[in-house]
N, C-alpha and C positions, 0 to 999 in steps of 0.2 A: 530819298537819304539822307541821313545826318549828316552835312558833315564829321568828320572826325579831326579831334584837336591834338595838334600835338608839340610838347616843348621843348626845346632845345636852352639851355644855361649859360650864357656866355659873358664867364669874370662874376659877380655879384647880382647881376639882371638875369632874369629872365623874360623871352619874350615868346608868344604864342603863332604857331603860322597854322592856317586851317589851308589841310591839302586835299581834297576830295578824290572818293572813289565810288565809282560806278562799276558796271559789267558790260559797258559800252563808251570806254575811253579811249583816244585820241595814242598812238605810239607816243606820242611824247608826253601826254598827260599819265600810259603807264610807267613809261623812267621814273618820274618825277614822284609816281607812288610805289614804285618797288622801294626806291632810297628810301623814302619815311618810311616806309612798311617792310622791311627785313624779315626775312624767314624767323620768325619767333612766336613761339607757342600765343602769346596777347595778340596779334593780328590774325587770328581765325578769321573772322570779317571781310579783312582789306585783304589778306589775300586769298579769300573767297574770290571776291571781286577781278583784283587784276587779274588772277587766271582765266578766269571766264571773257574779260574783256581781251585779252591777249589771244584767246585760242580766234575770235572771229575776224582775228587780222592777219594772221597764219592759216589761210585755208589752200594757198595752190600748189597744185602738184607737180611737180618737177618731170619732166617725164619727157620721151621720142616723142615729138609731133604736138607740142602744149604750143599756146597761141601765145599772140605779139601781147595780147593784153595780160597773158596770165606773165608775163617779163616784164610787163610795167608794173601790173600788181607785184610783183617782191623788190622791184629795187628799192621802196622806202622800208619794209621787211628789214631786206640789207643790210640798207645804213644804221637801222637803227642795231641791228644785231650785233654788225661792229663796233657801234659804240658800249653797247654790255659786254660785247669783249675785252675792249680797253679797259671797263669799269672794273672787271674780271683780273685779269691780269695784274695793274695796278694792287687790286687788295692782295692777292696771290704774293707780290715782291713787296711788298710793304708790311702784310701782315706778319707778326712773333707770332710765335709756337712756343709755349713753355710746356705743357702738358695735351694729353688729346691727342683729336686727330682735326685739322680743321681743311674741311671739305668745300672746292670749288666745282661749280655746274659751269658747263658750255654747253659746245652742241649735243645734242641725242643723248646718247647713252653715255656721256663724256665728260669724266668728272681727273679731277688733279687731288690731290691729299698728300698736306703738310702736317710735317708733324715736327717735333726739335730735333730730329736725325737727320730729317733730309722730307723731297718732295719726289712724290708717283702719278705717274700718268695712269690712268685705266680706261681701255675702250676709246682714247679719244679720237677725233676724226674733225674736221673742220666745214664740213659742209655737205653736200648732194651731189658727189662728186666723183667720177672712177677716181681711186686711190694707184694706180698702176705708178702714177708720177705725180711732178710737180703738177698743181690744180690748173695753171694756166695752159698747162699741153694738154691736158686729162680730165677737164669740163665738157664730156660729150653732149649734153645738155645744152649747153650755155647759157646757164643761169649766171656765173659769174659769184655764184653765191660763194665764196669762199672766204680765209681769211688775206691779209696784205702781207708782204714780206717780213712786214718789219716785226708783227705780231707774231707769225711763223720763228723767227729768231728770239726774239723774247722769253719764249716758252719756255724753248728749248735748252736757252740756257738754265730755266729757272730747274726746270726737273732734270731728277736724279736716275732715276729708273722709268719703263716704260712697259708695263703688260697687253698683251696681245690675246682675246679669246681666238677670234677668225678673221681670215680676211675678209669681211665685207666692207664696205666704205664706209657703211655710218658705226663701223667697231675697229677701224685700224688707220692711220695714214700716214705713206710714205715722206711726206714731208720734214715730221717730227721724228719717224724712225732712222732717216738720212742725218740729219742735223745732231740728234743723239750719239749715233754710232761713229760719227766721223768725230765726235770728241770724245768718243771709248767708255761711252755711260751704257748701260745694258737695257739692252731690247728685248723683252722674252716674248713667244710668239710660236705656234705651231710651224713644224716644217714645211706644210704646205705653202707657207708665205716665203720659205725661201725659191723657190721656183718661181714667185711672181716677182722679187724683189730682187734677182738674181746682180744686180749691183751692190748690193748689201748682204747677201747669201750667206758671205764668209763669217760678216760679224754678227749675225742675228742669232739668240740665243733660243732653242729648244728646251724647256725643261725636261730635268730628270724627274718623269712621272713616277706619282707616289712615293716618296721623296720627300724630304722638308730640307728646304736649299733657301740660301740669305743670299741677299746681295743689298747691299750697301743697308737703306734703312728699312728693306724690303723683306722678308720672310712669307714662303710660300710654300704649298702643298698642292696638287695638282692630279691631273687626270686627262688622258686624252679620250675624248669623244667626235658626234660628228655631226652636221646641222646637213639633210640632206635633200635633195633637192625636189626628191618625190615623197609623198604619204599614201597611205590608204586610214580608211577606219577600220576600227577593232569591231567594232558590233556589239562595244561597252560605251552606253551614251551616247557624249557626239566626238569621246577620245577618234583619235587618230595617232597612225605611229610610220616612223621616217621605213622607207622603202633604198637600201642601194641604190643608184646611178649604173648600173652593170654598163654598158653603151657610151657615156660619157661621164669620167668617173670624175674627171677633175670638175664637173658640180658638182658635188659635195664637198662641203666645206670640213675640213679639220678644226675640231674644238678644240678650246681646251679650257676646261674646268679648274676654278682658280678659287682656295681659301685662301686667302693671301693676312697675313699680321703686322699694322703698325700700332707703335705704339702702345704693344698689348691688347688692341682692338681686331676684331678678328672680324673677315669681309668676306663675302662669299658672292662671283661672281660667271657664267658661264652663259654668258654670249645667251645662242641659242643651241639648243644636244637634243638628238634625238638618242642617247645610249643611256641607259639606267645607269644613274648616277647611289643610289641609295648608299649601295657596299662601300662605294668611294669617301662620301662622307660619313661614315660611321669610322671608319678608318680615319682618317683627317679630325675628328673628333678624339681618338683613343691619342694621336700625336700632337695632340695639345693647341688644335685649330676649331674647337666649338667656335662656331660664327655668333658672331652679334649682332651683324649687319647685314641684312639680306641686299643685295642690289639686284643683278638678276639670277634666278635658277637654272634658267638655260632649258627648261624641260617642255616638249612640246605640248601642246595643250595646257601651259600649265607646271605643273610642279607634280604630277604625279609620281614621275617615276623616284622620287624624293621625299612623299607626303609623308611614309611611315617613318622615316628617320626625323622626319621633322617634327612630326608630331610630339614627342620626344624632349624637342628644344625651344619651343616654341613657349612665349612669344619672340619675335627676334626682329628690330629696329629694320625701319626700311627706307632702304635709297630708290625713288623712282628712278623708272631710267628711258630711254628710247622717246619718249616727246619732240613733238615736232622733226621728225625724221620724214623730207618734203617728199624722198621718191614715191611716200606711200601716199594712198590718195587723203586727199582732204584736205594737205598740210603734215597729216602724221598723225598721232596719238593726242590728243585733248590734256590738258593738266588743268581743267573748270574739273570734270569727274574727279580730279584726286583730292578736291577740297570739297564733296558732297558726298552724301548718303553714308555707306559704310565708310569711305576714305575720311573722311569731315570726323565720325566718330575715332579713327582710328590718329586722326591727327590733335584730337580734344586728348587723347587717352597719349598722348607722346610718345606713339608708334612708328610713326611713320612723317616724314620733313619733305613735301614737295620743293622745289628750287629750279627757279627761272636761270635763262641766259646772264652769266658773269656772275651769278648769284651766289653767296658763300653760308657756310655751318660750321660751330663747330658743334664736335662729337665728342664728350667726355665719359669718365666711367661712369659718372651720373645720369647719361642718357642713356647708355646699354643696359644700368644697372639690375632695370627686369630682365635683362636676359641671361643672369648670370645665374 
């Protein structure tokens, strides 16, 4: 592969630095390439190589009975991860936003959005751990894959509001919720989390479903759904539908579907939801929450329950999520595929922007203009 060259201006001098990229880089080389080629439209080829290369390092399945070898393999990945978290926190802290929404990506589905008026965490989690308490006491698989205490403290100080779709460890975080509620900051979540985080119960906020609400820089329109622990085929192609668990109802998860607005830009995220939400989406649009940015549609087997409504709204700019959730086999969803095939075409058309650990991207009116 030909080595790309990037140029840096320093005073009146111009320096050239060669930064090699390939789909088989070391973690250190990946970090250097991420810094040289951040998430930008002009770096498509480099980003494709970076994502494909990182896929090869994150392959460990964090689970019960995993091997000592797997734990050893995870250690350098964790060290790399913590460095990228420091980089992301540095950028989150020092970035001045005057317009639009500056997106910062952390673990799996975790995003933090910064605007001129405040900062909001969405589905934040810090690693493949049980989120019933601080990770040091709830690391049931012994992965050690979570943030340092100083990183947790730092994020909680930077964030003004936190929204959670559901209770699962990769979509919610006790550590952040505890620190934010102690500081009197809003943490918005399903009522089910009040029964799990009992010490925080009186401080957690359950949204007023079906009504617009405002919390600092954040406006929301919500619906209560459910992610069911059982499912069965519908006999329509490969579709499946959720089935309530009547014997153990606590295994089903309450899920909040969010339309949320920041700096005039509306996002949609629903975690994973088995309740039809197309009518709710239409109501949200009528209330002024027409989605410009798609995160998770939250519908089982894709977007089938929202598909009819979305056809009238497409295209919608997309921020991918749920990559490298390591309690899933093979290290979780791959990122390389986000820069290949139809996904690459969407990237080249400026319709999707994949982000990796600690990376950031400014979402402006111009970015989402085609959705309006």
